[in-house]
C-alpha positions in Angstrom: 5.3 14.8 -1.6 7.6 13.4 1.1 5.5 11.5 3.7 8.4 10.2 5.8 11.7 12.0 5.8 13.6 9.3 7.8 12.8 6.5 5.3 12.5 8.8 2.2 9.0 7.5 1.5 7.3 9.7 -1.1 3.9 9.9 -2.8 3.4 11.1 -6.4 0.2 11.4 -8.4 1.2 9.7 -11.7 -2.2 10.0 -13.3 -5.5 11.4 -12.2 -6.5 9.5 -9.0 -3.5 7.1 -9.2 -0.6 7.5 -6.7 2.8 5.8 -6.6 4.1 5.3 -3.0 7.9 4.8 -3.2 10.3 3.8 -0.4 14.0 3.6 -1.2 16.1 0.9 0.5 19.9 0.6 0.6 20.1 -3.1 1.5 20.6 -3.9 -2.2 23.9 -2.8 -3.7 23.2 0.3 -5.8 19.9 0.8 -4.1 16.3 -0.4 -4.6 12.9 1.2 -4.4 9.7 -0.5 -3.3 6.6 0.8 -5.0 2.9 0.5 -4.2 0.1 2.1 -6.1 -3.1 3.6 -4.7 -6.1 4.0 -7.0 -8.5 6.5 -5.5 -12.0 5.9 -6.6 -15.4 5.1 -4.9 -13.7 2.0 -3.6 -10.0 2.7 -3.3 -7.5 -0.1 -4.2 -3.9 -0.6 -2.9 -1.8 -2.5 -5.4 1.1 -4.3 -3.8 1.5 -4.3 0.0 5.2 -4.2 0.4 7.1 -5.9 3.2 5.5 -6.2 6.6 8.0 -3.8 8.2 7.0 -1.2 5.6 3.3 -1.3 6.7 3.6 1.9 8.9 5.3 3.8 6.0 2.7 2.7 3.4 -0.2 3.4 5.8 1.3 6.9 6.6 1.6 7.6 2.8 -2.0 6.5 2.2 -3.2 8.6 5.1 -1.7 11.6 3.4 -4.1 11.0 0.5 -7.2 9.6 2.1 -8.4 8.1 5.4 -7.0 4.5 5.3 -10.4 3.3 6.5 -11.7 4.0 3.0 -9.4 1.4 1.5 -11.6 -1.4 0.0 -9.3 -3.6 -2.1 -5.7 -4.8 -1.6 -4.0 -6.6 -4.4 -0.6 -7.9 -5.3 1.1 -9.1 -8.5 2.9 -12.3 -7.4 2.2 -15.3 -5.3 4.0 -14.2 -2.2 2.5 -11.1 -0.7 5.8 -9.9 1.0 4.0 -10.6 4.3 2.5 -7.1 4.3 -1.0 -8.2 3.2 -2.0 -9.4 6.6 -1.1 -6.1 8.3 -3.8 -4.5 6.3 -6.6 -6.6 7.8 -7.2 -4.2 10.7 -7.4 -1.2 8.4 -10.0 -2.0 5.8 -13.4 -2.5 7.3 -15.1 -5.8 6.6 -11.9 -7.5 5.3 -12.4 -10.9 3.7 -9.8 -13.5 2.9 -9.5 -15.6 -0.3 -11.2 -18.5 1.5 -14.2 -16.2 1.8 -14.2 -15.4 -1.9 -12.2 -12.2 -2.4 -9.5 -9.9 -1.2 -12.0 -7.2 -0.5 -13.2 -5.2 2.4 -17.0 -4.8 2.5 
């Protein structure tokens, strides 16, 4: 399902309860696609935040699946979080930072 026609951001359910959020970018010769994964469960998880400027697109895509306030976990696969992680602080209720012991909303 297309969630933003201007950016081309799409959401696809790739397995039961697992959604891929894809946003194509043309800044790289030949093109490139940023992907995030949303695991919908009792405590939903967003895997990979994307770039900070992509926050509105990813939020819009998640909102098409579930209320973003339900998001409980945010994770990423490499040291740098692409600066998008901090944009999610205001979305997940009870957000805690690693200094507080976990990247989890309570």
